[in-house]
C-alpha positions in Angstrom: 116.9 103.2 125.6 115.0 106.6 124.9 114.0 108.6 127.8 111.7 111.5 127.6 111.2 113.7 130.6 108.8 116.6 130.7 109.4 117.4 127.2 107.6 120.6 126.1 107.6 122.4 122.8 105.8 125.6 122.0 105.4 127.7 118.8 104.3 131.1 120.0 101.0 130.8 121.8 100.5 127.2 120.4 101.8 124.2 122.5 102.6 121.2 120.3 104.1 119.0 122.9 103.3 119.3 126.7 105.3 117.8 129.6 105.7 114.5 127.9 107.3 111.8 130.0 107.9 108.1 128.8 110.5 105.4 128.4 111.3 103.4 125.4 113.3 100.2 126.3 115.4 97.9 124.3 114.2 94.4 123.3 110.5 95.2 122.2 108.8 97.3 119.6 107.2 100.5 121.0 104.4 101.8 119.1 103.8 105.6 119.0 100.2 106.5 118.5 98.2 109.7 118.3 95.6 111.6 116.2 96.7 113.8 113.4 98.3 116.9 114.9 99.1 115.1 118.2 102.7 116.0 118.2 104.2 112.7 117.3 106.7 113.9 114.6 107.5 117.0 116.8 108.4 114.5 119.6 110.5 112.5 117.2 112.4 115.6 116.0 113.2 116.7 119.4 114.5 113.2 120.4 116.9 113.4 117.5 117.9 117.0 118.2 116.3 118.4 115.0 114.1 120.5 117.2 115.1 122.4 120.3 112.6 121.6 123.2 110.9 124.8 125.0 111.4 122.6 128.1 112.2 119.2 129.5 114.8 116.6 127.9 115.1 113.7 125.7 117.9 111.5 125.8 119.2 108.4 124.0 121.4 106.0 126.0 121.3 108.6 128.9 122.9 111.2 126.4 121.7 114.1 124.4 121.6 112.7 120.8 123.4 115.9 119.5 126.5 115.0 121.6 127.2 112.0 119.3 129.6 113.2 116.4 128.6 110.2 114.3 125.1 109.8 115.0 124.2 106.9 112.9 126.3 104.6 114.8 123.9 105.4 117.8 120.5 105.8 116.2 119.1 105.1 112.9 115.9 107.0 111.9 113.5 107.4 109.2 111.2 110.5 109.3 110.4 111.3 105.7 111.3 109.1 103.0 110.9 111.9 100.4 113.8 114.0 102.0 116.4 112.8 99.7 118.3 114.1 96.6 116.3 112.7 93.6 119.2 113.0 91.3 121.5 110.7 93.1 121.6 106.9 93.1 120.8 104.9 96.2 124.3 103.8 96.4 125.5 107.3 96.3 123.4 108.6 98.9 124.1 105.7 101.4 127.9 106.1 100.6 127.7 109.8 101.6 126.1 109.0 104.7 128.7 106.4 105.4 131.6 108.5 105.0 130.2 111.2 107.2 129.5 108.9 109.9 132.9 106.8 109.8 131.0 103.6 108.6 132.8 101.1 106.4 131.7 101.2 102.8 130.8 97.5 102.7 127.9 98.3 104.7 126.2 100.3 101.8 125.9 96.9 99.8 125.0 94.9 102.8 122.0 97.2 103.7 121.0 97.5 100.2 120.8 94.0 99.9 119.0 93.6 103.3 116.1 96.0 102.0 115.7 94.5 98.6 117.3 97.5 96.6 120.5 95.8 95.4 119.5 95.6 91.7 118.2 99.3 92.0 121.4 100.5 93.8 122.6 102.5 90.8 119.2 103.9 89.8 118.4 107.5 90.5 116.2 108.0 93.6 113.9 110.5 91.6 112.6 107.6 89.8 111.7 105.4 92.7 108.4 104.5 93.9 107.3 105.6 97.4 107.7 102.0 98.6 111.3 101.9 97.2 112.1 105.3 98.9 110.7 103.9 102.2 113.1 100.9 101.9 116.1 103.3 101.1 115.2 105.1 104.2 115.2 102.1 106.3 118.6 101.0 104.8 119.9 104.4 105.8 118.8 103.7 109.3 120.3 100.5 109.5 123.6 101.7 107.9 125.5 102.3 111.3 124.2 99.1 113.0 122.6 101.2 115.6 121.2 100.1 119.1 118.3 102.3 118.7 116.0 102.7 115.6 113.1 105.2 115.1 110.5 105.2 112.3 107.8 107.6 111.3 105.0 106.0 109.2 107.6 103.6 107.5 105.1 101.4 105.7 103.4 104.2 103.6 103.4 103.2 100.0 104.5 99.5 100.8 102.8 96.7 98.9 101.7 93.8 101.1 104.8 91.9 100.4 106.6 95.1 101.7 104.4 95.5 104.8 105.2 91.8 105.9 108.8 92.4 105.2 108.8 95.4 107.5 107.0 93.7 110.1 109.4 90.9 110.4 112.3 93.3 110.2 110.9 95.3 113.3 110.5 92.1 115.3 113.9 90.7 114.4 115.6 94.0 115.3 113.8 94.1 118.7 114.7 90.4 119.3 118.3 91.3 118.9 118.1 93.6 122.0 117.6 96.9 120.1 115.3 99.8 121.0 112.7 100.1 118.2 110.3 103.2 118.2 107.5 103.1 115.6 105.1 106.0 114.7 102.1 104.6 112.6 98.4 105.5 112.1 97.7 102.0 111.0 96.1 100.1 113.8 96.4 96.9 112.2 100.2 97.1 112.0 100.5 98.1 115.6 98.5 95.0 116.5 100.7 92.7 114.5 104.1 94.4 115.4 104.2 96.3 118.7 104.6 95.2 122.3 104.2 98.5 123.9 102.4 101.6 123.2 103.1 105.3 123.8 99.7 107.1 123.1 99.5 110.9 123.0 96.8 113.5 122.3 97.1 117.2 121.7 100.6 116.9 122.9 99.9 115.2 126.3 100.5 111.7 127.3 97.4 109.5 127.3 98.9 106.1 128.0 102.4 104.4 128.1 101.6 100.5 128.8 101.6 97.3 126.9 99.3 96.9 123.9 97.1 94.4 125.4 96.6 96.6 128.5 95.7 99.7 126.3 93.2 97.7 124.3 91.6 96.2 127.2 90.8 99.7 128.5 88.1 100.3 125.7 84.6 99.9 127.1 83.2 98.6 123.9 82.5 95.0 124.7 80.0 92.6 122.9 79.1 89.1 122.9 78.9 87.3 119.6 76.1 84.5 119.7 75.0 82.1 117.1 71.7 80.1 116.8 69.6 78.5 114.2 66.7 80.6 115.8 68.4 83.8 115.6 65.4 86.0 115.0 63.6 84.5 117.8 66.7 84.9 120.2 67.1 88.4 119.2 63.5 89.1 120.3 64.2 87.6 123.7 67.6 89.5 124.2 65.9 92.7 123.2 63.2 92.3 125.8 65.9 91.8 128.4 67.5 95.1 127.5 70.2 94.1 125.0 71.0 95.8 121.7 71.5 93.6 118.8 73.2 93.8 115.4 73.5 91.2 112.9 77.0 89.7 112.5 78.3 88.2 109.3 76.2 87.7 106.1 72.5 87.9 106.1 71.1 84.6 107.2 74.2 83.4 109.1 72.4 83.1 112.2 75.0 85.3 114.1 74.4 88.3 116.3 76.4 90.9 118.1 75.0 91.5 121.6 75.8 94.5 123.8 74.2 95.2 127.2 74.2 91.7 128.4 77.2 89.4 129.5 77.7 85.9 127.9 76.4 84.0 130.9 73.0 85.9 130.9 72.8 85.4 127.3 73.2 81.8 127.9 70.6 81.6 130.6 68.0 83.3 128.7 68.5 81.1 125.7 68.3 78.0 128.1 65.1 79.3 129.5 63.5 79.5 126.0 65.1 76.1 124.9 66.8 78.1 122.2 70.0 76.0 121.1 73.2 78.1 120.6 76.2 77.4 118.2 78.3 80.1 119.3 78.8 82.3 122.5 81.9 84.4 122.6 82.8 87.4 124.4 84.5 90.1 122.2 86.7 92.9 123.7 87.4 96.1 122.1 90.0 95.9 119.2 92.9 98.2 119.4 91.3 100.6 116.9 88.2 100.8 119.0 90.2 101.4 122.2 92.4 104.0 120.3 89.3 105.9 118.9 87.5 105.9 122.3 90.4 106.8 124.4 91.6 109.6 122.1 88.1 110.9 121.2 88.8 114.4 123.2 92.2 114.8 121.6 91.1 114.9 117.9 92.0 118.1 116.4 89.8 117.9 113.2 86.4 116.0 113.2 84.8 115.5 109.8 81.3 116.9 109.8 81.5 118.5 113.2 82.5 121.9 114.7 84.6 122.2 117.7 
């Protein structure tokens, strides 16, 4: 378990992380979200003892991570897949990590096999693609078979097969009772992988809750309605105060309606004897909820001045 309590990091007069408090529990995948510059990587580095907090604390298994002499047996982490010696082979890189952490040499071959790099084990890392380097970073995180795993943007450079493999890996690790903490800017991956979310903006906590609850906090709701008389229906709903957008290909007879609930739309259609083929309430997606709830925390806005 990862416990963060009043964690703060300042660089001169700039506050990168401010009084963060949250818990990442075992047995589930916890996603870590925030706009660029929100303080996610700084937070991860403080949890791992790579950066010293200005105030507050971060513990792994009730203990400061730096107190573990053989850290890879307690926490496996991937922060930057490019931070490896390009002249070494994958096997040599992992072997060095294994020796320094008291890990049996057989684990090197096991993790290379698990991440799909067994055939590239003797190849120089400098010749690896970004996706291969990500797999190597995941192998290093798994090397000590740790109970806690942390990943920062682990699917950058992955092809679709690799993305699916990573998704299944994280779900399996969580099912084994491990703590899995995953930072990513890809909402689709969070929707497919995460159980819980920790969301920050400008270094402050915005939410720490189940993914479904966070998505439900978005106020953008619409109703998708279909009808063979869609044009006529659109006029009726607009007159009643709704906003209408076509949904799907032109001529599909589907509309996205905001401003009226589904029961009111159905009643208006019935009054006008307009047949409906679809009437579905659509709640905000995770991406829509994220954009809405972090709008005040975005540091850089394209085309706008702050």
